[in-house]
N, C-alpha and C positions, 0 to 999 in steps of 0.2 A: 503493499499499500504505499503510495506516495504520501509526503508530508504535505498537508493542506496549507495552502497560501495565506499567509495573513491578510487583514484587510486593507492594509496600506501599500500602495504600489502594486496593486494586484497583478497587473500584467508583467511587471519585473519580477515578481515573487514568483509567479507561474513560471515563467522563462527560467529562473534560477532552480526551480524544482525539476523542470524537465532536463535542464544542463547537467544535474546532479546524478540523475539517473544514467546519463551518457557517460560521464566522468567516471561513474561507479563500475560501467562495464555491464549494468543489466540491460542496456539499450545499446547493441552493438552497431558499428558501423555498416551500413547496408540492411539494417533490420528497419521494419516497418513499426512506427511507433502507435500507440492506441488512437482509434479514431476520434474526433472532436468531442462527440457526447459522451465517450468514456474517459477523456481527459478532464472535462468539465467536471465530472463526478468526482474522480480521484482527487483533482486538485480542490475541490469545493469552490469553484468559480464559475462564471457564465461562460457561455460558449463564446461569446464576443471577447471576452477576456483571453481565452485560450487562443483564438485567432491572432490577436495581438501578440501573444508570447510567441507563437509559432512564426508569425512574420518577423520579430526580432531575431529569432534564432536562424531563420533563413538568409537574413542580411548578413549576420556573422558567418555564414556558412557551415553552421553545424546541421541543419536540417536541409531538406529538398522536398519540395511538394510536386508529386507526379500526377498530372490531371488524371482522373479516372481511376488511380491505384491508391494514393494515400501519401502520406508524409514519412520520408525515410531519413534515417540518420545518415548524414554525409560524411561528417569528420567528427573526431572527439576532441579535436584541438579548438579552444576557442581564443582567438587573436584579441579580441577585445578585453578579455580578463586579465591576459597576461600584459597587455600594454598598461592597464592600470596598475598593475603591480610594478612595472619598470617606471612608470611616473610618480611613484612613491619614493624611488630611489634618490639619494643625495645628487646634487648638481655635479659632483665631483665624480662620482660612479657614472653619471650620464656621459660625461667627458671622456672617462676611461673607455667606456663601451664604444662611444663615436671614434676615439683615436684608434682602436684595435681593428675596426671596421675599415678605417681610411687607412691605415698604414698597409694592409695587406691589398687593398684596391691600389694604392699608389705603386706598390711592388710589382704587381702584376701589369699595371698600365705602362710602367717603364720597359717591360719585356714586349708587350703587345700592341704598342700605340702605332698610328700611322702618322703621316705628314699632315693628313686632314684632320685627325684628332687634335693634334697639338695646334692648328690654326684655330680650331672650334674653341680649345681651352683658351687660346689668347683673346678670342673674340668676346667670350663669356667674362672674362676678367676685367677688359675693357669696359663692358657694360656694367659691371658691378658698382663702381663708383662709392659714393659715400650715402650714409645714411639720410633718409628724407623726412624731416620731423612732421611733414604736412599729413602723412598717413600712418604715423606711428612707428614708422620703420618697416612696415609689413612689405613693401615692394622691396626694399633693400635685402630683406631677409630672404626673399625669394630668389632674388638675382645671385646672392650668395650660395644658397642652397642648389640652384641650376649648376653653379660652377663646381660644387663638390660632387654632386651627382654625375655631373658628366665625366669625372675621374672614376667613378665606379663603373660606369658604362663601358669606359675604355679598358678597364680591366678584362673585360670579355668572360666573366664568371657571372652566369646568369643567377646563380643562388645567392650571391654576394649582392647584387644589384638589387635583387627582389627583397632581400632583408633589409637592406637600407632604406628602400622606398615603404616597405611595411612599417618603419619607424620613422618615417618623414616628419611627422608631427613631433615626435621626441626630439628629432635633430634640430628642427625649428626652434625649440625650447632652449636648446644650448646656445644657438646663434643669438636668438633675442636676449639670453641672459647677460651677453657682453656688452650690450648697448645701454647707455645711460647709467652704468654702474662702474663701480671699480675695477671690475675685472678688465684685463689687459685685451683690447680688440685687436687681432692680427690685421696690419695694414696691406695695402696691395703688394708691397715688396715681399712681405711674408708668404702671400699667395703665388707671387712670381717666382720664389724659391723653389715651391713645389714643382710648378711647371718646368722650370729648368732641370730639376732633377729628374723628371720623368723622361725629358728630352734626351737625357745623358745615357739613357737605356741602361742605367746602372739601377738595379732593384735595391741595393742596399742603400745608395744614397736617396733613392726616393722615399724609402721607408723613414730615413731618419731626417728628411726634411718635414715630413708629417709629425714626427716626434718634436721637433724643434719647434714647430708651428703650434702645438697643443701645449707644449711644455709651461709657459707662463700662466696659462689659465689655471691648468691643472695644480701648478705649485701655489697660485694664489688661493685656489679653493682649499688646498691641503692646510695651508697656514690658517684660514679662516675657521677650520672645523678642528684646529688643534685645540 
């Protein structure tokens, strides 16, 4: 018997109850979950609430609705739940994860880049410019993100690229955190050093350029947390 949903945030609570069944392995990937009236009875909520809960889990990739057949478990992994846990990590932890990903991306980009890739990186760097206070820095953050994601794409590693895009909001938070604060924001010269290191086709130099790029921010955060 499923735990009945409390009366607050019914759709979210119902979704959590369904997700718990999936996480516990009682509803396995590929299996069909109970039909809407049965779920409503099990959860102690209305059919409308069940529909909202299922819709939420479909959008997160956990469930799949097959017309005329039913609703099936598509995945046992909930990216939204994991992102929420990541966002509770300290800012230093977030920067360290970003550094790990971008170091490997730069190493691979140094080996695999083309002349066109370098031209694109330099174009993106030229567009990056300076923060614009008129929109709270949002456009600057996007331009900066475009530059860093371009390096990830040049790595030629699809899994790495998808991982970085999966945590795009998370990466944006680290960029935004260095704007208007005491954190040292890397200037265009620091970004250019990464481009030149990638252009050298020396993966160790490229990795070191990213570490040097991130070091002032991580050091400042480590001192603040000490």
